[in-house]
mmCIF file of the N, C-alpha and C atoms, coordinates in Angstrom:
data_MODEL
# 
_entry.id   MODEL 
# 
loop_
_atom_site.group_PDB 
_atom_site.id 
_atom_site.type_symbol 
_atom_site.label_atom_id 
_atom_site.label_alt_id 
_atom_site.label_comp_id 
_atom_site.label_asym_id 
_atom_site.label_entity_id 
_atom_site.label_seq_id 
_atom_site.pdbx_PDB_ins_code 
_atom_site.Cartn_x 
_atom_site.Cartn_y 
_atom_site.Cartn_z 
_atom_site.occupancy 
_atom_site.B_iso_or_equiv 
_atom_site.pdbx_formal_charge 
_atom_site.auth_seq_id 
_atom_site.auth_comp_id 
_atom_site.auth_asym_id 
_atom_site.auth_atom_id 
_atom_site.pdbx_PDB_model_num 
ATOM 1   N N  . UNK A 1 1  ? 112.435 100.915 87.396  1.00 0.00 ? 1  UNK A N  1 
ATOM 2   C CA . UNK A 1 1  ? 112.804 101.247 88.747  1.00 0.00 ? 1  UNK A CA 1 
ATOM 3   C C  . UNK A 1 1  ? 113.849 102.360 88.764  1.00 0.00 ? 1  UNK A C  1 
ATOM 4   N N  . UNK A 1 2  ? 114.299 102.793 87.616  1.00 0.00 ? 2  UNK A N  1 
ATOM 5   C CA . UNK A 1 2  ? 115.316 103.824 87.536  1.00 0.00 ? 2  UNK A CA 1 
ATOM 6   C C  . UNK A 1 2  ? 114.796 105.181 88.015  1.00 0.00 ? 2  UNK A C  1 
ATOM 7   N N  . UNK A 1 3  ? 113.475 105.404 87.953  1.00 0.00 ? 3  UNK A N  1 
ATOM 8   C CA . UNK A 1 3  ? 112.928 106.693 88.367  1.00 0.00 ? 3  UNK A CA 1 
ATOM 9   C C  . UNK A 1 3  ? 112.466 106.686 89.827  1.00 0.00 ? 3  UNK A C  1 
ATOM 10  N N  . UNK A 1 4  ? 112.839 105.673 90.597  1.00 0.00 ? 4  UNK A N  1 
ATOM 11  C CA . UNK A 1 4  ? 112.474 105.612 92.011  1.00 0.00 ? 4  UNK A CA 1 
ATOM 12  C C  . UNK A 1 4  ? 113.244 106.658 92.797  1.00 0.00 ? 4  UNK A C  1 
ATOM 13  N N  . UNK A 1 5  ? 112.600 107.169 93.826  1.00 0.00 ? 5  UNK A N  1 
ATOM 14  C CA . UNK A 1 5  ? 113.257 108.148 94.699  1.00 0.00 ? 5  UNK A CA 1 
ATOM 15  C C  . UNK A 1 5  ? 114.334 107.462 95.522  1.00 0.00 ? 5  UNK A C  1 
ATOM 16  N N  . UNK A 1 6  ? 115.387 108.176 95.860  1.00 0.00 ? 6  UNK A N  1 
ATOM 17  C CA . UNK A 1 6  ? 116.392 107.580 96.756  1.00 0.00 ? 6  UNK A CA 1 
ATOM 18  C C  . UNK A 1 6  ? 115.794 107.389 98.147  1.00 0.00 ? 6  UNK A C  1 
ATOM 19  N N  . UNK A 1 7  ? 116.333 106.462 98.874  1.00 0.00 ? 7  UNK A N  1 
ATOM 20  C CA . UNK A 1 7  ? 115.822 106.166 100.210 1.00 0.00 ? 7  UNK A CA 1 
ATOM 21  C C  . UNK A 1 7  ? 116.276 107.259 101.174 1.00 0.00 ? 7  UNK A C  1 
ATOM 22  N N  . UNK A 1 8  ? 115.325 108.041 101.631 1.00 0.00 ? 8  UNK A N  1 
ATOM 23  C CA . UNK A 1 8  ? 115.565 109.145 102.563 1.00 0.00 ? 8  UNK A CA 1 
ATOM 24  C C  . UNK A 1 8  ? 114.429 109.174 103.579 1.00 0.00 ? 8  UNK A C  1 
ATOM 25  N N  . UNK A 1 9  ? 114.721 109.670 104.796 1.00 0.00 ? 9  UNK A N  1 
ATOM 26  C CA . UNK A 1 9  ? 113.664 109.875 105.776 1.00 0.00 ? 9  UNK A CA 1 
ATOM 27  C C  . UNK A 1 9  ? 112.824 111.065 105.335 1.00 0.00 ? 9  UNK A C  1 
ATOM 28  N N  . UNK A 1 10 ? 111.525 110.912 105.416 1.00 0.00 ? 10 UNK A N  1 
ATOM 29  C CA . UNK A 1 10 ? 110.615 111.944 104.939 1.00 0.00 ? 10 UNK A CA 1 
ATOM 30  C C  . UNK A 1 10 ? 110.508 113.097 105.939 1.00 0.00 ? 10 UNK A C  1 
ATOM 31  N N  . UNK A 1 11 ? 110.462 114.307 105.423 1.00 0.00 ? 11 UNK A N  1 
ATOM 32  C CA . UNK A 1 11 ? 110.213 115.484 106.260 1.00 0.00 ? 11 UNK A CA 1 
ATOM 33  C C  . UNK A 1 11 ? 108.734 115.822 106.281 1.00 0.00 ? 11 UNK A C  1 
ATOM 34  N N  . UNK A 1 12 ? 108.037 115.526 105.201 1.00 0.00 ? 12 UNK A N  1 
ATOM 35  C CA . UNK A 1 12 ? 106.619 115.866 105.100 1.00 0.00 ? 12 UNK A CA 1 
ATOM 36  C C  . UNK A 1 12 ? 105.722 114.808 105.712 1.00 0.00 ? 12 UNK A C  1 
ATOM 37  N N  . UNK A 1 13 ? 106.050 113.547 105.506 1.00 0.00 ? 13 UNK A N  1 
ATOM 38  C CA . UNK A 1 13 ? 105.185 112.452 105.922 1.00 0.00 ? 13 UNK A CA 1 
ATOM 39  C C  . UNK A 1 13 ? 105.838 111.713 107.083 1.00 0.00 ? 13 UNK A C  1 
ATOM 40  N N  . UNK A 1 14 ? 105.818 112.340 108.240 1.00 0.00 ? 14 UNK A N  1 
ATOM 41  C CA . UNK A 1 14 ? 106.495 111.753 109.382 1.00 0.00 ? 14 UNK A CA 1 
ATOM 42  C C  . UNK A 1 14 ? 105.595 111.767 110.609 1.00 0.00 ? 14 UNK A C  1 
ATOM 43  N N  . UNK A 1 15 ? 105.776 110.759 111.423 1.00 0.00 ? 15 UNK A N  1 
ATOM 44  C CA . UNK A 1 15 ? 105.110 110.701 112.722 1.00 0.00 ? 15 UNK A CA 1 
ATOM 45  C C  . UNK A 1 15 ? 106.182 110.891 113.801 1.00 0.00 ? 15 UNK A C  1 
ATOM 46  N N  . UNK A 1 16 ? 107.218 110.071 113.767 1.00 0.00 ? 16 UNK A N  1 
ATOM 47  C CA . UNK A 1 16 ? 108.307 110.183 114.738 1.00 0.00 ? 16 UNK A CA 1 
ATOM 48  C C  . UNK A 1 16 ? 109.566 110.665 114.017 1.00 0.00 ? 16 UNK A C  1 
ATOM 49  N N  . UNK A 1 17 ? 110.159 109.797 113.204 1.00 0.00 ? 17 UNK A N  1 
ATOM 50  C CA . UNK A 1 17 ? 111.420 110.153 112.565 1.00 0.00 ? 17 UNK A CA 1 
ATOM 51  C C  . UNK A 1 17 ? 111.361 110.214 111.063 1.00 0.00 ? 17 UNK A C  1 
ATOM 52  N N  . UNK A 1 18 ? 110.229 109.887 110.465 1.00 0.00 ? 18 UNK A N  1 
ATOM 53  C CA . UNK A 1 18 ? 110.111 109.917 109.018 1.00 0.00 ? 18 UNK A CA 1 
ATOM 54  C C  . UNK A 1 18 ? 110.615 108.664 108.324 1.00 0.00 ? 18 UNK A C  1 
ATOM 55  N N  . UNK A 1 19 ? 110.950 107.627 109.101 1.00 0.00 ? 19 UNK A N  1 
ATOM 56  C CA . UNK A 1 19 ? 111.508 106.404 108.520 1.00 0.00 ? 19 UNK A CA 1 
ATOM 57  C C  . UNK A 1 19 ? 110.472 105.690 107.657 1.00 0.00 ? 19 UNK A C  1 
ATOM 58  N N  . UNK A 1 20 ? 109.310 105.430 108.202 1.00 0.00 ? 20 UNK A N  1 
ATOM 59  C CA . UNK A 1 20 ? 108.280 104.701 107.444 1.00 0.00 ? 20 UNK A CA 1 
ATOM 60  C C  . UNK A 1 20 ? 107.772 105.541 106.276 1.00 0.00 ? 20 UNK A C  1 
ATOM 61  N N  . UNK A 1 21 ? 107.659 106.840 106.449 1.00 0.00 ? 21 UNK A N  1 
ATOM 62  C CA . UNK A 1 21 ? 107.253 107.712 105.345 1.00 0.00 ? 21 UNK A CA 1 
ATOM 63  C C  . UNK A 1 21 ? 108.261 107.698 104.213 1.00 0.00 ? 21 UNK A C  1 
ATOM 64  N N  . UNK A 1 22 ? 109.542 107.669 104.553 1.00 0.00 ? 22 UNK A N  1 
ATOM 65  C CA . UNK A 1 22 ? 110.592 107.614 103.532 1.00 0.00 ? 22 UNK A CA 1 
ATOM 66  C C  . UNK A 1 22 ? 110.630 106.285 102.810 1.00 0.00 ? 22 UNK A C  1 
ATOM 67  N N  . UNK A 1 23 ? 110.463 105.188 103.558 1.00 0.00 ? 23 UNK A N  1 
ATOM 68  C CA . UNK A 1 23 ? 110.443 103.863 102.941 1.00 0.00 ? 23 UNK A CA 1 
ATOM 69  C C  . UNK A 1 23 ? 109.230 103.731 102.038 1.00 0.00 ? 23 UNK A C  1 
ATOM 70  N N  . UNK A 1 24 ? 108.079 104.224 102.496 1.00 0.00 ? 24 UNK A N  1 
ATOM 71  C CA . UNK A 1 24 ? 106.865 104.160 101.676 1.00 0.00 ? 24 UNK A CA 1 
ATOM 72  C C  . UNK A 1 24 ? 107.027 104.967 100.391 1.00 0.00 ? 24 UNK A C  1 
ATOM 73  N N  . UNK A 1 25 ? 107.621 106.145 100.481 1.00 0.00 ? 25 UNK A N  1 
ATOM 74  C CA . UNK A 1 25 ? 107.831 106.966 99.280  1.00 0.00 ? 25 UNK A CA 1 
ATOM 75  C C  . UNK A 1 25 ? 108.802 106.285 98.318  1.00 0.00 ? 25 UNK A C  1 
ATOM 76  N N  . UNK A 1 26 ? 109.827 105.645 98.855  1.00 0.00 ? 26 UNK A N  1 
ATOM 77  C CA . UNK A 1 26 ? 110.832 104.980 98.026  1.00 0.00 ? 26 UNK A CA 1 
ATOM 78  C C  . UNK A 1 26 ? 110.216 103.831 97.223  1.00 0.00 ? 26 UNK A C  1 
ATOM 79  N N  . UNK A 1 27 ? 109.349 103.059 97.865  1.00 0.00 ? 27 UNK A N  1 
ATOM 80  C CA . UNK A 1 27 ? 108.752 101.901 97.201  1.00 0.00 ? 27 UNK A CA 1 
ATOM 81  C C  . UNK A 1 27 ? 107.368 102.176 96.624  1.00 0.00 ? 27 UNK A C  1 
ATOM 82  N N  . UNK A 1 28 ? 106.870 103.392 96.741  1.00 0.00 ? 28 UNK A N  1 
ATOM 83  C CA . UNK A 1 28 ? 105.566 103.745 96.186  1.00 0.00 ? 28 UNK A CA 1 
ATOM 84  C C  . UNK A 1 28 ? 104.406 103.117 96.939  1.00 0.00 ? 28 UNK A C  1 
ATOM 85  N N  . UNK A 1 29 ? 104.518 103.043 98.267  1.00 0.00 ? 29 UNK A N  1 
ATOM 86  C CA . UNK A 1 29 ? 103.480 102.434 99.092  1.00 0.00 ? 29 UNK A CA 1 
ATOM 87  C C  . UNK A 1 29 ? 102.740 103.502 99.887  1.00 0.00 ? 29 UNK A C  1 
ATOM 88  N N  . UNK A 1 30 ? 101.627 103.088 100.478 1.00 0.00 ? 30 UNK A N  1 
ATOM 89  C CA . UNK A 1 30 ? 100.858 103.948 101.356 1.00 0.00 ? 30 UNK A CA 1 
ATOM 90  C C  . UNK A 1 30 ? 101.556 103.996 102.716 1.00 0.00 ? 30 UNK A C  1 
ATOM 91  N N  . UNK A 1 31 ? 101.972 105.174 103.189 1.00 0.00 ? 31 UNK A N  1 
ATOM 92  C CA . UNK A 1 31 ? 102.711 105.247 104.445 1.00 0.00 ? 31 UNK A CA 1 
ATOM 93  C C  . UNK A 1 31 ? 101.905 104.783 105.655 1.00 0.00 ? 31 UNK A C  1 
ATOM 94  N N  . UNK A 1 32 ? 100.621 105.081 105.690 1.00 0.00 ? 32 UNK A N  1 
ATOM 95  C CA . UNK A 1 32 ? 99.794  104.653 106.818 1.00 0.00 ? 32 UNK A CA 1 
ATOM 96  C C  . UNK A 1 32 ? 99.682  103.139 106.859 1.00 0.00 ? 32 UNK A C  1 
ATOM 97  N N  . UNK A 1 33 ? 99.474  102.529 105.725 1.00 0.00 ? 33 UNK A N  1 
ATOM 98  C CA . UNK A 1 33 ? 99.399  101.064 105.663 1.00 0.00 ? 33 UNK A CA 1 
ATOM 99  C C  . UNK A 1 33 ? 100.711 100.421 106.067 1.00 0.00 ? 33 UNK A C  1 
ATOM 100 N N  . UNK A 1 34 ? 101.814 100.996 105.634 1.00 0.00 ? 34 UNK A N  1 
ATOM 101 C CA . UNK A 1 34 ? 103.122 100.464 106.002 1.00 0.00 ? 34 UNK A CA 1 
ATOM 102 C C  . UNK A 1 34 ? 103.356 100.574 107.500 1.00 0.00 ? 34 UNK A C  1 
ATOM 103 N N  . UNK A 1 35 ? 102.945 101.680 108.094 1.00 0.00 ? 35 UNK A N  1 
ATOM 104 C CA . UNK A 1 35 ? 103.077 101.850 109.547 1.00 0.00 ? 35 UNK A CA 1 
ATOM 105 C C  . UNK A 1 35 ? 102.251 100.806 110.297 1.00 0.00 ? 35 UNK A C  1 
ATOM 106 N N  . UNK A 1 36 ? 101.031 100.586 109.841 1.00 0.00 ? 36 UNK A N  1 
ATOM 107 C CA . UNK A 1 36 ? 100.161 99.601  110.495 1.00 0.00 ? 36 UNK A CA 1 
ATOM 108 C C  . UNK A 1 36 ? 100.775 98.206  110.412 1.00 0.00 ? 36 UNK A C  1 
ATOM 109 N N  . UNK A 1 37 ? 101.251 97.827  109.239 1.00 0.00 ? 37 UNK A N  1 
ATOM 110 C CA . UNK A 1 37 ? 101.878 96.511  109.067 1.00 0.00 ? 37 UNK A CA 1 
ATOM 111 C C  . UNK A 1 37 ? 103.113 96.396  109.949 1.00 0.00 ? 37 UNK A C  1 
ATOM 112 N N  . UNK A 1 38 ? 103.905 97.435  110.042 1.00 0.00 ? 38 UNK A N  1 
ATOM 113 C CA . UNK A 1 38 ? 105.121 97.411  110.847 1.00 0.00 ? 38 UNK A CA 1 
ATOM 114 C C  . UNK A 1 38 ? 104.796 97.259  112.337 1.00 0.00 ? 38 UNK A C  1 
ATOM 115 N N  . UNK A 1 39 ? 103.828 98.017  112.819 1.00 0.00 ? 39 UNK A N  1 
ATOM 116 C CA . UNK A 1 39 ? 103.458 97.948  114.242 1.00 0.00 ? 39 UNK A CA 1 
ATOM 117 C C  . UNK A 1 39 ? 102.843 96.605  114.570 1.00 0.00 ? 39 UNK A C  1 
ATOM 118 N N  . UNK A 1 40 ? 101.936 96.119  113.731 1.00 0.00 ? 40 UNK A N  1 
ATOM 119 C CA . UNK A 1 40 ? 101.316 94.807  113.981 1.00 0.00 ? 40 UNK A CA 1 
ATOM 120 C C  . UNK A 1 40 ? 102.377 93.710  113.929 1.00 0.00 ? 40 UNK A C  1 
ATOM 121 N N  . UNK A 1 41 ? 103.273 93.778  112.973 1.00 0.00 ? 41 UNK A N  1 
ATOM 122 C CA . UNK A 1 41 ? 104.349 92.792  112.896 1.00 0.00 ? 41 UNK A CA 1 
ATOM 123 C C  . UNK A 1 41 ? 105.259 92.842  114.112 1.00 0.00 ? 41 UNK A C  1 
ATOM 124 N N  . UNK A 1 42 ? 105.487 94.027  114.642 1.00 0.00 ? 42 UNK A N  1 
ATOM 125 C CA . UNK A 1 42 ? 106.321 94.165  115.834 1.00 0.00 ? 42 UNK A CA 1 
ATOM 126 C C  . UNK A 1 42 ? 105.633 93.596  117.071 1.00 0.00 ? 42 UNK A C  1 
ATOM 127 N N  . UNK A 1 43 ? 104.331 93.776  117.163 1.00 0.00 ? 43 UNK A N  1 
ATOM 128 C CA . UNK A 1 43 ? 103.587 93.286  118.325 1.00 0.00 ? 43 UNK A CA 1 
ATOM 129 C C  . UNK A 1 43 ? 103.406 91.781  118.275 1.00 0.00 ? 43 UNK A C  1 
ATOM 130 N N  . UNK A 1 44 ? 103.065 91.250  117.116 1.00 0.00 ? 44 UNK A N  1 
ATOM 131 C CA . UNK A 1 44 ? 102.757 89.828  116.971 1.00 0.00 ? 44 UNK A CA 1 
ATOM 132 C C  . UNK A 1 44 ? 104.005 88.953  117.064 1.00 0.00 ? 44 UNK A C  1 
ATOM 133 N N  . UNK A 1 45 ? 105.107 89.430  116.558 1.00 0.00 ? 45 UNK A N  1 
ATOM 134 C CA . UNK A 1 45 ? 106.311 88.610  116.494 1.00 0.00 ? 45 UNK A CA 1 
ATOM 135 C C  . UNK A 1 45 ? 107.276 88.974  117.620 1.00 0.00 ? 45 UNK A C  1 
ATOM 136 N N  . UNK A 1 46 ? 107.543 88.015  118.466 1.00 0.00 ? 46 UNK A N  1 
ATOM 137 C CA . UNK A 1 46 ? 108.505 88.244  119.545 1.00 0.00 ? 46 UNK A CA 1 
ATOM 138 C C  . UNK A 1 46 ? 109.934 88.287  118.995 1.00 0.00 ? 46 UNK A C  1 
ATOM 139 N N  . UNK A 1 47 ? 110.160 87.685  117.854 1.00 0.00 ? 47 UNK A N  1 
ATOM 140 C CA . UNK A 1 47 ? 111.502 87.628  117.275 1.00 0.00 ? 47 UNK A CA 1 
ATOM 141 C C  . UNK A 1 47 ? 111.835 88.884  116.467 1.00 0.00 ? 47 UNK A C  1 
ATOM 142 N N  . UNK A 1 48 ? 110.873 89.786  116.274 1.00 0.00 ? 48 UNK A N  1 
ATOM 143 C CA . UNK A 1 48 ? 111.090 90.993  115.472 1.00 0.00 ? 48 UNK A CA 1 
ATOM 144 C C  . UNK A 1 48 ? 111.120 92.199  116.403 1.00 0.00 ? 48 UNK A C  1 
ATOM 145 N N  . UNK A 1 49 ? 112.299 92.648  116.806 1.00 0.00 ? 49 UNK A N  1 
ATOM 146 C CA . UNK A 1 49 ? 112.399 93.789  117.732 1.00 0.00 ? 49 UNK A CA 1 
ATOM 147 C C  . UNK A 1 49 ? 112.135 95.108  117.007 1.00 0.00 ? 49 UNK A C  1 
ATOM 148 N N  . UNK A 1 50 ? 110.873 95.457  116.866 1.00 0.00 ? 50 UNK A N  1 
ATOM 149 C CA . UNK A 1 50 ? 110.476 96.609  116.063 1.00 0.00 ? 50 UNK A CA 1 
ATOM 150 C C  . UNK A 1 50 ? 111.083 97.923  116.483 1.00 0.00 ? 50 UNK A C  1 
ATOM 151 N N  . UNK A 1 51 ? 111.134 98.200  117.766 1.00 0.00 ? 51 UNK A N  1 
ATOM 152 C CA . UNK A 1 51 ? 111.676 99.475  118.225 1.00 0.00 ? 51 UNK A CA 1 
ATOM 153 C C  . UNK A 1 51 ? 113.170 99.581  117.925 1.00 0.00 ? 51 UNK A C  1 
ATOM 154 N N  . UNK A 1 52 ? 113.892 98.508  118.152 1.00 0.00 ? 52 UNK A N  1 
ATOM 155 C CA . UNK A 1 52 ? 115.330 98.504  117.875 1.00 0.00 ? 52 UNK A CA 1 
ATOM 156 C C  . UNK A 1 52 ? 115.607 98.681  116.381 1.00 0.00 ? 52 UNK A C  1 
ATOM 157 N N  . UNK A 1 53 ? 114.866 97.979  115.552 1.00 0.00 ? 53 UNK A N  1 
ATOM 158 C CA . UNK A 1 53 ? 115.037 98.096  114.096 1.00 0.00 ? 53 UNK A CA 1 
ATOM 159 C C  . UNK A 1 53 ? 114.717 99.523  113.643 1.00 0.00 ? 53 UNK A C  1 
ATOM 160 N N  . UNK A 1 54 ? 113.652 100.108 114.197 1.00 0.00 ? 54 UNK A N  1 
ATOM 161 C CA . UNK A 1 54 ? 113.284 101.474 113.834 1.00 0.00 ? 54 UNK A CA 1 
ATOM 162 C C  . UNK A 1 54 ? 114.396 102.450 114.196 1.00 0.00 ? 54 UNK A C  1 
ATOM 163 N N  . UNK A 1 55 ? 114.960 102.302 115.385 1.00 0.00 ? 55 UNK A N  1 
ATOM 164 C CA . UNK A 1 55 ? 116.040 103.191 115.808 1.00 0.00 ? 55 UNK A CA 1 
ATOM 165 C C  . UNK A 1 55 ? 117.273 103.054 114.926 1.00 0.00 ? 55 UNK A C  1 
ATOM 166 N N  . UNK A 1 56 ? 117.601 101.836 114.535 1.00 0.00 ? 56 UNK A N  1 
ATOM 167 C CA . UNK A 1 56 ? 118.748 101.623 113.646 1.00 0.00 ? 56 UNK A CA 1 
ATOM 168 C C  . UNK A 1 56 ? 118.483 102.254 112.276 1.00 0.00 ? 56 UNK A C  1 
ATOM 169 N N  . UNK A 1 57 ? 117.270 102.067 111.753 1.00 0.00 ? 57 UNK A N  1 
ATOM 170 C CA . UNK A 1 57 ? 116.927 102.689 110.471 1.00 0.00 ? 57 UNK A CA 1 
ATOM 171 C C  . UNK A 1 57 ? 116.970 104.209 110.570 1.00 0.00 ? 57 UNK A C  1 
ATOM 172 N N  . UNK A 1 58 ? 116.531 104.754 111.691 1.00 0.00 ? 58 UNK A N  1 
ATOM 173 C CA . UNK A 1 58 ? 116.547 106.196 111.910 1.00 0.00 ? 58 UNK A CA 1 
ATOM 174 C C  . UNK A 1 58 ? 117.983 106.723 111.842 1.00 0.00 ? 58 UNK A C  1 
ATOM 175 N N  . UNK A 1 59 ? 118.915 105.945 112.358 1.00 0.00 ? 59 UNK A N  1 
ATOM 176 C CA . UNK A 1 59 ? 120.317 106.354 112.326 1.00 0.00 ? 59 UNK A CA 1 
ATOM 177 C C  . UNK A 1 59 ? 120.961 106.167 110.950 1.00 0.00 ? 59 UNK A C  1 
ATOM 178 N N  . UNK A 1 60 ? 120.559 105.125 110.225 1.00 0.00 ? 60 UNK A N  1 
ATOM 179 C CA . UNK A 1 60 ? 121.214 104.795 108.955 1.00 0.00 ? 60 UNK A CA 1 
ATOM 180 C C  . UNK A 1 60 ? 120.658 105.527 107.738 1.00 0.00 ? 60 UNK A C  1 
ATOM 181 N N  . UNK A 1 61 ? 119.370 105.790 107.716 1.00 0.00 ? 61 UNK A N  1 
ATOM 182 C CA . UNK A 1 61 ? 118.744 106.432 106.547 1.00 0.00 ? 61 UNK A CA 1 
ATOM 183 C C  . UNK A 1 61 ? 118.934 107.944 106.649 1.00 0.00 ? 61 UNK A C  1 
ATOM 184 N N  . UNK A 1 62 ? 119.544 108.552 105.649 1.00 0.00 ? 62 UNK A N  1 
ATOM 185 C CA . UNK A 1 62 ? 119.770 109.998 105.715 1.00 0.00 ? 62 UNK A CA 1 
ATOM 186 C C  . UNK A 1 62 ? 118.468 110.791 105.614 1.00 0.00 ? 62 UNK A C  1 
ATOM 187 N N  . UNK A 1 63 ? 118.491 111.989 106.159 1.00 0.00 ? 63 UNK A N  1 
ATOM 188 C CA . UNK A 1 63 ? 117.328 112.850 106.154 1.00 0.00 ? 63 UNK A CA 1 
ATOM 189 C C  . UNK A 1 63 ? 117.125 113.481 104.775 1.00 0.00 ? 63 UNK A C  1 
ATOM 190 N N  . UNK A 1 64 ? 115.888 113.661 104.403 1.00 0.00 ? 64 UNK A N  1 
ATOM 191 C CA . UNK A 1 64 ? 115.535 114.307 103.139 1.00 0.00 ? 64 UNK A CA 1 
ATOM 192 C C  . UNK A 1 64 ? 115.913 115.789 103.216 1.00 0.00 ? 64 UNK A C  1 
ATOM 193 N N  . UNK A 1 65 ? 116.446 116.329 102.134 1.00 0.00 ? 65 UNK A N  1 
ATOM 194 C CA . UNK A 1 65 ? 116.863 117.746 102.114 1.00 0.00 ? 65 UNK A CA 1 
ATOM 195 C C  . UNK A 1 65 ? 115.703 118.679 102.029 1.00 0.00 ? 65 UNK A C  1 
# 
């Protein structure tokens, strides 16, 4: 895990803020699949405030250079 990329918002693989693209790159996942899981999880679960969590991540995760 030492060669993993640092957690940064993606500039290349972004739809809104690059949060899911950056998380997917950090963990070596498919960004589209991660987005689908995140949106479905946000819709299905009333206890998971997806939009609020996304906005907080957008503020906390630094932008890729």
